[in-house]
Every structure is written in structure tokens, then in C-alpha cells.
C-alpha positions in Angstrom: 0.0 0.0 0.0 2.8 2.3 0.8 4.4 1.7 -2.6 1.1 2.5 -4.2 0.8 5.8 -2.5 4.4 6.7 -3.4 3.9 5.9 -7.1 0.8 8.0 -7.1 2.5 10.9 -5.6 5.4 10.5 -8.0 3.1 10.3 -10.9 1.3 13.6 -10.0 4.7 15.3 -9.4 5.9 14.2 -12.9 2.6 15.3 -14.3 3.0 18.8 -13.0 6.6 18.9 -14.0 5.3 18.2 -17.6 3.0 21.0 -17.4 -0.2 19.0 -16.7 -3.0 19.6 -14.3 -4.6 17.0 -12.0 -8.1 18.1 -13.2 -7.1 16.7 -16.8 -7.1 13.1 -15.3 -11.0 13.2 -15.3 -10.8 13.3 -19.1 -9.4 9.9 -19.2 -12.1 7.6 -20.6 -11.7 4.3 -18.8 -13.9 1.4 -19.8 -15.4 -1.2 -17.4 -14.1 0.5 -14.2 -16.5 -1.7 -12.1 -14.3 -4.6 -12.9 -11.4 -2.8 -11.4 -13.1 -1.9 -8.3 -14.6 -5.4 -7.9 -11.1 -7.0 -8.7 -9.4 -4.8 -6.1 -11.9 -5.5 -3.5 -11.7 -9.3 -4.0 -8.0 -9.2 -3.0 -9.0 -8.3 0.5 -11.3 -11.1 1.0 -10.3 -13.6 3.9 -12.0 -16.5 5.4 -11.4 -20.0 7.0 -8.9 -22.1 5.2 -7.4 -21.2 1.8 -10.1 -22.1 -0.7 -12.3 -19.1 -0.4 -9.5 -16.5 -0.3 -7.5 -18.1 -3.2 -10.7 -18.3 -5.3 -11.3 -14.7 -4.6 -7.8 -13.8 -5.4 -7.7 -15.6 -8.8 -11.1 -14.1 -9.6 -9.7 -10.8 -8.9 -6.8 -11.2 -11.4 -9.3 -12.4 -14.0 -11.4 -9.2 -13.5 -8.4 -7.0 -13.5 -6.9 -8.6 -16.7 -10.2 -8.0 -18.5 -10.2 -4.4 -17.3 -6.7 -3.9 -18.5 -7.4 -5.5 -21.8 -10.4 -3.3 -22.4 -8.2 -0.1 -21.8 -5.0 -1.3 -23.3 -5.0 1.5 -25.9 -4.6 4.0 -23.2 -1.0 5.0 -22.6 0.3 3.0 -19.5 -2.2 0.3 -19.7 0.1 -2.1 -21.6 2.5 -1.9 -18.7 -0.4 -2.7 -16.3 -1.4 -5.6 -18.2 2.1 -7.1 -18.1 2.3 -6.5 -14.5 -1.0 -8.3 -13.8 0.1 -11.2 -16.0 3.4 -11.7 -14.2 1.8 -11.5 -10.8 -1.1 -13.8 -11.8 1.5 -16.3 -13.2 3.5 -16.6 -9.9 0.5 -16.6 -7.7 -1.4 -19.1 -9.8 1.8 -21.4 -10.0 2.3 -21.4 -6.2 -1.1 -21.1 -4.7 -0.1 -17.6 -3.4 2.7 -15.2 -3.7 6.1 -16.5 -2.5 8.1 -14.0 -0.6 11.8 -14.1 -0.3 13.3 -14.2 3.2 16.2 -11.8 2.1 13.7 -9.2 0.6 11.7 -9.1 3.8 15.0 -8.6 5.9 16.4 -6.0 3.6 13.1 -4.0 3.5 12.9 -3.9 7.3 10.1 -6.5 7.6 12.0 -9.2 9.4 9.4 -9.2 12.1 6.9 -10.6 9.7 8.9 -13.8 9.0 7.5 -15.7 11.9 3.8 -15.0 10.6 4.6 -16.3 7.2 6.3 -19.4 8.5 3.7 -20.5 11.1 0.5 -18.7 9.8 0.9 -18.2 6.2 -1.8 -15.9 4.4 -3.5 -17.4 1.4 -2.0 -14.6 -0.6 1.6 -14.7 0.7 3.9 -17.4 2.0 7.6 -17.6 2.6 9.4 -18.8 -0.6 10.8 -22.2 -0.6 12.6 -24.6 -3.0 9.1 -26.1 -3.9 8.0 -22.9 -5.4 8.0 -22.2 -9.1 9.2 -19.1 -10.9 10.2 -17.5 -7.6 12.0 -14.8 -9.5 8.6 -13.3 -10.3 7.5 -13.4 -6.5 8.1 -10.7 -3.9 11.9 -10.9 -4.1 12.8 -7.1 -4.6 13.4 -5.1 -1.3 12.3 -1.6 -1.2 13.9 0.1 1.9 12.2 2.3 4.4 10.4 4.6 4.4 8.4 2.4 2.0 9.7 -0.8 3.5 8.1 -3.3 1.3 9.0 -6.5 -0.6 7.7 -6.4 -4.1 7.7 -8.3 -7.4 8.7 -7.5 -11.0 4.9 -7.6 -11.7 4.3 -4.8 -9.1 7.0 -2.7 -10.8 5.2 -2.9 -14.1 1.8 -2.4 -12.5 2.5 0.5 -10.4 4.7 2.0 -13.1 1.8 1.7 -15.5 -0.6 3.4 -13.1 1.9 6.3 -12.8 2.3 6.6 -16.6 -1.5 6.7 -16.9 -1.9 9.4 -14.3 1.1 11.5 -15.4 0.1 11.3 -19.1 -3.5 12.0 -18.1 -2.5 15.3 -16.5 -1.1 16.6 -19.6 -3.4 18.7 -21.8 -6.1 16.5 -23.5 -5.3 15.3 -26.9 -6.5 18.1 -29.3 -5.8 21.5 -28.0 -8.7 24.0 -27.2 -10.4 25.2 -30.3 -9.4 28.9 -29.8 -5.7 27.8 -29.9 -5.9 25.9 -33.2 -5.1 27.9 -36.3 -8.1 27.8 -38.7 -10.7 27.0 -36.1 -13.3 29.5 -34.8 -12.9 30.7 -31.3 -15.6 31.3 -28.8 -16.7 34.5 -30.5 -16.8 32.7 -33.9 -13.8 34.4 -35.2 -11.2 32.3 -37.0 -7.8 32.1 -35.6 -4.8 32.6 -38.0 -1.3 31.2 -37.4 1.1 34.0 -36.1 -1.8 36.0 -34.4 
């Protein structure tokens, strides 16, 4: 969650540095946003055992994948789609996300090791030799103040979201009519190049 907030703040900063405005983000035409909301919510479902949480987690990735595909023409969404696919691959291959011990220790989360060993969450477990494609798991340490172990898929996903926001903050495609030569302005007068 900290990394998500950090990437959002960074994307807004970059958007402003590129001359954008936050209000321009509202002009982005996302399709099927309900799938994104439902998919994100499903990742927080917990329950007895692993069947219900894992089913919800897998369903979440299916919904998020469909959402990303429907919006893949928007700048940044190809990165998001790659990130979702990478995370879904490692989670689906291992019945949850494998987390590397060294990534937890290097990110200042060594205190969570006991919980992953003795009470693994359906979404995360301590990586072992039995896990597949572990390099796609949470093996990258982000030091404090973020203090998080992340995956390659997370980098693509958060990076894609940052690109969507930063690009969306820029002036909408197609400048205002009064700024385009040959187009009438609000008074009906035609603008000419060079004033």
C-alpha cells in the first residue's frame, strides 16, 4: 500500500513537471471500471482455510486482466497488463505469492517472518525450494520509508498506473479550439497562425 501511495505521488509530481493539471485526469475515458473496483476489493477477502481467499484472489486477477485489456489502448495500460500477467503467473503457480526471506529482511520487515512461517496467509507465503518461478515473486526489497518486498509484476503495474496518471494530467489530446489555427474561437472568429 505504501508503494502504491508513493507511485501515485510521484506520478502527480511528474505530471505537474510536464506542465499538466490534475483536473485533466478526469478526461481519461476508462472502460469497465466496475471490474477494477470489484477486482481490487476481492484481493482483501479472507476466510477460513485457503479455498475461499484463493478463489477470490484468482477471480480478482481475471477481472483486473479483462479491465486492463479493455483499456490497453490508453497509454500506460500495456505496462499494467504485463504486471497483472506476471503476478497472476507466479500466484497461480504457487497457490499464493512466494516472498523471499532476504527481501523481507532488507526491506525492514524481518518481524513478519514468523507470521509467514507459522500462519501463512493465502495470498503470501515464505518462498521455498518447492515454489516455481520464484524470481517473479516478492523478491525485490524496497527500503524504508516504503519498507516493502515487491515483485517484478508490481513494478510494471505501479509503473503503468503512474504513466496513466502523469500522461492523463497533460493537456487533453487536441488543443482547445481557440488555440488551433483555422478553427473558430468562442466568438466565432477564425484564428490565424502567427496571431
